[in-house]
C-alpha positions as MATLAB code, in Angstrom:
seq = 'MAEPLHSTAASATGRDRAPQAGACAELRPESRTGGWQEGSAGAGGIPRRGQPPGQPPVAGARAGAGTGPEAAVCVSVRLFAVVADRLGTRRLELALPPGARAGTVRDELARRHPGHRPLLDLCRLAVNGRYADPDTPLAGGDEVALIPPVSGGGPAAGEEPPALQAPASQPPASQPPVTTSPVPPRVAAGEDGRFFVTVEPLSLDELFRLSARPAHGAVVLFVGITRRFTGARETERLEYEAYLPMAAEELARIGQEAEARWPGVRLAIGHRTGPVAIGEASVVVAAAAPHRPDAFAAARYAIDELKVRAPVWKREHYADGRVEWVGVGTGPENPSPAAGAPDED';
ca = [
       8.323   17.491   -0.122;
      11.086   14.794    0.336;
      14.106   14.903   -1.514;
      15.096   12.393   -4.187;
      16.331    9.220   -3.033;
      20.038    8.231   -2.334;
      20.363    4.789   -3.520;
      21.816    3.121   -6.686;
      19.938   -0.227   -5.880;
      16.577    1.223   -5.273;
      13.985    0.217   -8.005;
      11.618    2.617   -9.717;
       8.047    2.997   -8.579;
       4.901    3.980  -10.325;
       4.760    5.694  -13.567;
       8.632    5.274  -14.089;
       8.133    1.554  -13.898;
       6.415    0.202  -16.926;
       3.920   -2.517  -16.765;
       5.132   -5.783  -18.096;
       3.489   -6.698  -21.552;
       1.026   -9.241  -21.164;
       1.488   -9.482  -17.693;
      -1.918   -8.078  -16.474;
      -4.671   -9.983  -15.147;
      -7.254   -8.506  -17.324;
     -10.736   -7.411  -16.528;
     -12.336   -7.444  -19.892;
     -15.735   -6.290  -21.210;
     -18.429   -8.855  -21.227;
     -20.731   -8.154  -24.241;
     -23.836   -9.657  -22.923;
     -23.935   -8.082  -19.438;
     -22.003   -4.912  -20.308;
     -19.870   -5.404  -17.067;
     -16.276   -6.679  -16.947;
     -14.943  -10.240  -16.435;
     -11.639  -11.487  -15.457;
      -9.576  -12.872  -18.368;
      -5.850  -12.632  -19.573;
      -4.368   -9.686  -21.291;
      -2.275  -10.874  -24.394;
       0.182   -9.160  -26.414;
      -2.272   -8.322  -29.197;
      -4.588   -6.080  -27.208;
      -7.695   -6.408  -25.158;
     -11.392   -7.136  -26.184;
     -13.661   -4.232  -26.397;
     -17.330   -3.881  -25.336;
     -19.467   -5.640  -28.017;
     -16.984   -7.766  -29.287;
     -18.223  -11.222  -29.839;
     -16.734  -13.838  -27.432;
     -13.704  -15.811  -28.689;
     -12.592  -13.392  -31.445;
      -8.989  -11.984  -31.294;
      -8.428   -8.785  -29.343;
      -8.661   -5.427  -31.268;
      -5.095   -4.632  -32.782;
      -3.471   -1.845  -30.913;
      -5.807   -1.967  -27.978;
      -3.067   -2.460  -25.439;
      -3.948   -2.302  -21.499;
      -3.500    1.104  -20.362;
      -2.756    2.356  -23.734;
      -5.756    3.085  -25.590;
      -7.503    6.482  -25.802;
     -11.034    5.506  -26.136;
     -13.536    5.040  -23.380;
     -13.070    1.412  -23.242;
      -9.160    1.302  -22.757;
      -8.103   -0.774  -19.445;
      -6.007    1.011  -16.720;
      -3.072   -1.435  -16.348;
      -1.481   -0.957  -12.840;
       1.104   -2.783  -10.714;
       0.104   -3.928   -7.196;
       2.376   -4.349   -4.226;
       1.162   -6.437   -1.257;
       3.180   -6.762    2.062;
       3.295   -8.494    5.107;
       0.431  -10.618    6.196;
      -1.772   -9.630    3.297;
       0.914  -10.974    0.767;
       1.069  -14.150    2.917;
      -2.822  -14.622    2.738;
      -3.135  -13.941   -0.826;
       0.085  -15.703   -1.765;
       2.004  -13.159   -3.780;
       3.859  -10.030   -3.243;
       3.463   -8.507   -6.835;
       0.734   -8.673   -9.554;
      -0.373   -6.675  -12.359;
      -3.996   -5.597  -12.887;
      -6.060   -4.222  -15.945;
      -8.805   -2.313  -14.501;
     -11.945   -0.910  -15.823;
     -11.908    2.551  -17.418;
     -12.229    5.100  -14.780;
     -10.508    2.887  -11.891;
      -9.605    4.352   -8.922;
      -7.211    3.289   -5.948;
     -10.155    1.756   -4.303;
     -10.947   -0.283   -7.075;
      -7.898   -2.207   -6.581;
      -8.781   -3.528   -3.141;
     -12.300   -4.142   -4.396;
     -10.982   -6.443   -7.153;
      -8.662   -8.236   -4.623;
     -11.678   -8.801   -2.328;
     -13.685  -10.045   -5.096;
     -11.043  -12.610   -5.815;
     -10.650  -13.323   -2.237;
     -13.742  -12.731   -0.387;
     -12.619  -14.425    2.632;
     -10.077  -11.842    3.163;
     -12.280   -8.811    2.741;
     -11.886   -7.824    6.565;
      -8.229   -7.969    6.278;
      -8.063   -5.921    2.967;
     -10.468   -3.537    4.450;
      -7.941   -2.570    7.348;
      -5.321   -1.639    4.451;
      -4.569    1.679    3.544;
      -3.908    2.541    0.040;
      -0.666    4.278   -1.537;
      -0.338    5.267   -5.202;
       3.185    5.745   -6.679;
       4.728    5.715   -3.167;
       2.369    8.263   -1.501;
      -0.646    7.554    0.844;
      -3.804    8.048   -1.162;
      -7.514    8.083   -0.727;
      -9.542    5.297   -2.242;
     -11.183    7.811   -4.685;
      -7.749    8.543   -6.199;
      -7.914    8.382  -10.065;
      -5.459    5.708  -11.504;
      -3.489    6.030  -14.809;
      -1.824    3.353  -16.635;
       1.691    2.358  -15.194;
       0.745    3.410  -11.702;
       1.918    1.584   -8.679;
      -0.836    0.927   -6.189;
      -0.022   -0.686   -2.577;
      -2.086   -2.166    0.117;
      -0.595   -1.136    3.428;
      -1.629   -3.434    6.218;
      -1.628   -1.863    9.740;
       2.163   -1.133   10.650;
       4.182   -2.391   13.639;
       4.041    0.567   15.596;
       2.128    1.949   18.576;
       2.249    0.696   22.086;
      -0.006   -1.751   24.382;
      -2.313   -0.447   27.002;
      -1.244   -0.828   30.516;
      -1.268   -4.526   31.424;
      -2.242   -5.740   27.944;
      -0.362   -8.028   25.573;
      -1.369   -6.597   22.093;
      -2.543   -8.755   19.390;
      -0.878  -10.009   16.352;
      -1.833  -11.804   13.222;
      -0.689  -15.434   13.587;
      -0.483  -18.147   11.155;
      -3.511  -20.707   11.280;
      -2.957  -23.610   13.765;
      -3.006  -25.790   10.662;
      -0.002  -24.384    9.388;
       3.584  -25.752   10.695;
       4.874  -22.493   12.465;
       8.513  -23.183   11.684;
       8.075  -23.663    7.833;
       7.207  -20.139    6.887;
       9.633  -18.644    4.422;
      11.575  -15.406    4.918;
       9.548  -12.262    4.114;
      12.257  -11.112    1.561;
      11.627  -12.887   -1.746;
      13.941  -10.571   -4.124;
      17.129   -8.902   -3.437;
      16.757   -6.025   -0.923;
      19.029   -2.886   -1.511;
      21.524   -2.684    1.579;
      20.287    0.975    2.115;
      17.770    3.161    0.704;
      17.938    6.886    1.851;
      15.747    9.983    1.226;
      16.040   13.605    2.252;
      18.653   16.159    2.372;
      22.302   14.116    2.766;
      20.439   11.118    2.935;
      19.530   11.682    6.651;
      16.303    9.573    6.530;
      17.058    5.731    5.416;
      16.016    2.106    5.802;
      19.071   -0.304    5.883;
      19.933   -4.081    6.369;
      23.037   -3.053    8.441;
      23.201   -2.477   12.068;
      22.359    1.173   12.974;
      25.190    3.498   14.183;
      24.404    5.850   16.902;
      27.475    8.123   15.962;
      26.268    8.299   12.408;
      22.833    9.441   13.352;
      24.378   11.919   15.460;
      26.719   13.239   13.044;
      23.889   13.584   10.591;
      21.715   15.633   12.922;
      24.140   18.003   14.907;
      25.363   21.217   13.881;
      27.424   23.855   15.626;
      24.106   26.070   16.370;
      22.744   23.046   18.391;
      23.088   22.745   22.093;
      21.108   19.480   22.507;
      20.764   16.192   20.543;
      18.300   13.711   21.742;
      18.598   10.047   20.656;
      15.789    7.765   20.707;
      16.776    4.181   20.262;
      14.211    1.322   19.836;
      15.889   -2.182   20.582;
      14.574   -5.662   20.272;
      13.587   -7.127   23.547;
      13.418  -10.688   24.575;
      10.041  -10.780   26.558;
       6.530   -9.477   25.658;
       4.557  -10.443   28.570;
       5.226  -14.159   29.130;
       6.305  -14.932   25.452;
       9.994  -15.140   24.563;
      11.023  -13.777   21.514;
      13.891  -15.015   19.540;
      14.093  -12.363   16.871;
      12.270   -9.874   14.902;
      12.105   -9.606   11.046;
      11.154   -6.406    9.413;
       9.501   -5.805    5.957;
       9.548   -2.507    4.286;
       7.891   -1.110    1.328;
      10.695    0.522   -0.521;
      11.493    3.254   -1.324;
       8.225    4.621    0.403;
       9.597    3.856    3.800;
      12.467    6.170    3.372;
      10.475    8.937    1.709;
       8.015    8.800    4.586;
      10.615    9.021    7.274;
      11.997   12.298    5.268;
       8.264   13.567    5.247;
       8.062   13.011    9.189;
      11.413   14.693    9.619;
      10.575   17.558    7.461;
       7.139   18.005    9.490;
       9.099   18.244   12.770;
      11.779   20.729   11.485;
       8.877   22.984   10.213;
       7.102   22.709   13.643;
      10.120   23.394   15.655;
      12.421   26.061   13.915;
      16.126   25.235   14.224;
      15.624   21.551   14.903;
      17.363   18.890   12.541;
      16.702   15.374   12.472;
      17.945   12.018   11.281;
      16.112    8.674   11.304;
      17.395    5.055   10.307;
      15.294    1.851   10.378;
      16.397   -1.729   10.033;
      14.826   -4.008    7.653;
      15.398   -7.895    7.450;
      16.152   -9.865   10.665;
      17.163   -8.118   13.765;
      18.526   -9.973   16.706;
      17.667   -9.541   20.376;
      19.225   -6.300   21.739;
      20.128   -4.690   18.488;
      18.483   -1.456   17.561;
      15.655   -1.554   14.925;
      15.069    2.356   14.940;
      17.117    5.535   15.975;
      15.561    8.926   15.933;
      18.179   11.804   16.392;
      16.854   15.399   16.993;
      19.046   18.110   17.342;
      18.153   21.704   18.448;
      19.429   24.883   19.974;
      17.774   24.038   23.444;
      16.784   20.592   24.816;
      12.971   21.035   24.910;
      12.600   21.403   21.281;
      14.961   18.434   20.758;
      12.896   16.199   23.103;
       9.711   17.267   21.551;
      10.714   16.649   17.968;
      12.190   13.278   18.804;
       8.950   12.373   20.450;
       6.682   13.676   17.606;
       9.202   11.693   14.870;
       8.900    8.140   16.610;
       5.215    8.538   17.401;
       4.530    9.417   13.687;
       6.783    6.762   12.544;
       5.056    4.032   14.201;
       1.608    4.585   12.455;
       2.768    6.040    9.212;
       6.201    4.338    7.914;
       5.140    1.195    5.888;
       7.634   -1.188    7.831;
       6.011   -4.477    9.208;
       7.504   -6.577   11.998;
       7.154  -10.442   12.244;
       7.973  -11.950   15.788;
       9.740  -15.291   15.793;
       8.844  -16.622   19.347;
      10.914  -19.276   21.220;
       7.863  -21.572   20.948;
       7.978  -21.662   17.459;
       5.186  -19.489   16.613;
       5.572  -16.662   13.879;
       3.294  -13.495   13.955;
       2.835  -10.474   12.201;
       2.489   -7.637   14.475;
      -0.176   -4.833   13.982;
      -3.253   -6.958   13.102;
      -5.874   -8.647   15.178;
      -5.486  -12.375   16.358;
      -6.949  -14.170   13.382;
      -7.374  -14.095    9.657;
     -11.157  -14.585    9.994;
     -11.859  -11.540   11.950;
      -8.772   -9.314   11.968;
      -8.914   -5.888   13.697;
      -6.216   -2.926   14.170;
      -3.788   -3.882   17.159;
      -3.951   -1.261   20.053;
      -0.083   -1.635   20.013;
       2.542   -3.872   19.318;
       5.118   -6.030   21.131;
       7.682   -3.313   20.208;
      11.134   -2.603   20.766;
      10.455    0.649   22.733;
];
């Protein structure tokens, strides 16, 4: 289990973060059909089944606060990368029907945005900063995140991997930065803060010092850097977006798995977020071990797992002005998981 976060700027997630009063887009009972229809959560409460339309809500029936079978479940929803761009928001509140599960959030978003259902179906779900199955029950105050395919992996030989690009009708140079709110300079997890996401340049010395101990006889450093060309396409810079603090916590879980698999190994992992220039390191994995075979194996395991599990997304800024999210298929109408990514490694 990952250690507590080491950050004074990291915001709370899940049940530690109470939903804002009146902020939920309500799914209220429809008296004629017995179903749920979209409405607006007011400060006074929510309508209940059988209540005549137009009458004020029942006093005290706040979203997610009631104890009866009709109480709505109010959750916070986080969206990232291409999904946030397509749906036009990165955060929203939903009041869901009683008995809602994690998959209910995705279904409700698909109902509101039916044209993006294929993209939404590609997303994994996370509840309160941990990956979750669609049938995971929800409680009031939970935070549910939709995790699009992340930026990792490697293309097959001779292939240029697909990316989700902006529609041709959109001016490629007009896209805003992915960060729409202040980002903590560093969010860390695990013992000694050895697993972290940062906006600052990564230091090889720091990662070495965090991993190496007197009992170790070998340290393997994997350094992924931003390259200039992917096939014939020239990249000007990369831009990373991370789900914080889950990204740091997932790095810690990966490191702990490697340390359990290869006893005596100690890992440290750092990942950049925000803009990363050509030639700069975007990820560093340090694996220290008594002997080099375990150090190499642990480092390889960590980077391979990171590339498919860490909720970090990459947007390529090309010299021709195009801007593309990496990790999803070539168009919003028919997205598919990428076989790989024009990655730094």
